[in-house]
C-alpha positions as CSV (number, residue, x, y, z in Angstrom):
1,M,0.0,0.0,0.0
2,A,1.4,3.3,-1.0
3,I,0.9,6.9,0.2
4,T,0.8,9.5,-2.6
5,H,1.2,13.2,-2.1
6,T,-0.3,15.7,-4.5
7,Q,0.5,19.4,-4.5
8,T,-1.9,21.9,-6.1
9,V,-1.7,25.7,-6.3
10,T,-5.0,26.9,-5.0
11,E,-4.5,30.6,-4.7
12,L,-2.3,33.4,-5.9
13,T,-2.2,36.8,-4.3
14,I,-0.9,39.6,-6.4
15,L,0.3,43.1,-5.7
16,N,-2.5,45.7,-6.2
17,N,-1.0,47.3,-9.3
18,S,-1.1,46.8,-13.0
19,D,2.0,44.5,-13.1
20,N,0.1,41.5,-11.6
21,I,3.2,40.4,-9.6
22,V,2.5,37.4,-7.4
23,S,3.3,38.1,-3.8
24,E,1.9,34.9,-2.1
25,V,1.2,31.4,-3.2
26,T,-1.1,28.9,-1.4
27,V,-0.5,25.2,-2.0
28,Q,-2.8,22.4,-1.0
29,I,-1.1,19.2,-0.1
30,V,-3.3,16.0,-0.3
31,S,-1.9,12.7,1.0
32,V,-3.8,9.4,0.2
33,D,-3.1,5.8,1.1
34,D,-4.4,3.7,-1.8
35,S,-5.5,0.9,0.5
36,N,-8.5,2.9,1.6
37,P,-8.7,6.3,0.0
38,E,-12.1,7.2,1.4
39,V,-10.8,7.0,5.0
40,L,-7.1,7.5,4.6
41,T,-6.9,10.9,3.0
42,I,-5.6,14.1,4.7
43,E,-5.1,17.6,3.3
44,S,-3.3,20.7,4.4
45,E,-2.6,24.1,3.0
46,E,0.7,26.1,3.1
47,S,1.3,29.6,2.0
48,F,4.5,31.1,0.8
49,R,5.4,34.8,0.7
50,L,7.5,35.9,-2.3
51,D,10.1,38.6,-2.6
52,T,8.5,41.2,-5.0
53,S,11.2,43.8,-4.6
54,G,12.7,43.2,-8.1
55,G,9.3,43.9,-9.8
56,T,9.0,42.9,-13.4
57,G,12.7,43.3,-13.9
58,A,13.6,40.5,-11.5
59,S,15.7,37.6,-12.9
60,G,13.4,34.9,-14.2
61,F,10.3,37.0,-13.9
62,T,7.3,35.3,-15.6
63,A,4.2,37.4,-16.7
64,Y,1.1,36.4,-14.8
65,G,-0.6,35.2,-18.0
66,D,2.3,32.8,-18.7
67,L,2.3,31.2,-15.2
68,T,1.5,27.5,-14.9
69,Q,1.1,25.3,-11.8
70,S,4.4,23.5,-12.6
71,K,6.3,26.8,-13.0
72,I,5.0,28.0,-9.6
73,L,5.7,24.7,-7.8
74,A,9.3,24.9,-9.2
75,W,9.9,28.3,-7.7
76,D,12.7,28.0,-5.1
77,V,10.6,29.6,-2.3
78,V,7.7,27.2,-2.9
79,K,9.8,24.1,-3.7
80,D,12.2,24.6,-0.7
81,G,9.4,25.6,1.6
82,L,7.5,22.4,0.8
83,A,10.6,20.3,1.2
84,S,11.5,21.8,4.6
85,S,8.0,21.6,6.0
86,N,6.9,18.4,7.7
87,I,3.5,18.3,6.1
88,Q,4.2,15.0,4.2
89,V,5.8,13.4,7.2
90,N,2.9,14.5,9.4
91,H,0.3,13.3,6.9
92,E,2.0,9.9,6.7
93,A,2.1,9.7,10.5
94,W,-1.6,10.4,10.7
95,I,-2.5,7.9,8.0
96,N,-0.4,5.2,9.8
97,S,-2.0,6.0,13.2
98,V,-5.4,5.6,11.6
99,K,-4.4,2.3,10.0
100,N,-2.7,1.0,13.1
101,P,-4.1,2.9,16.1
102,P,-1.7,2.9,19.1
103,A,-2.7,1.0,22.1
104,P,-4.3,3.2,24.8
105,A,-2.1,4.0,27.8
106,E,-5.0,3.2,30.1
107,V,-8.0,1.0,29.9
108,N,-11.1,0.3,32.1
109,K,-11.1,-3.1,33.8
110,P,-14.0,-4.8,35.6
111,L,-13.9,-4.6,39.3
112,P,-12.3,-7.7,40.9
113,W,-15.3,-8.4,43.1
């Protein structure tokens, strides 16, 4: 059984000017265990602030109309932010705890009399 992780850009915030410069990216991360996708699915969102100080003259600048999800997910701040976050690790831990719940530390037992 495998856990897959999918990253989807769900929102772009732009500077309030005519240049349409992206200042923040929100990414949804969905993790699914294929053994029981209806139960073993978890999702989270992460937002990343971008340095907009270079404006449209910044190295590698891409016009808003030319952006694609794959280009945005490849931006260093997004790619590195996702890599350094523990979202996927936390998702896998949650899925594994649902599949194999830990034994409770305490239990009720019938009275001995």
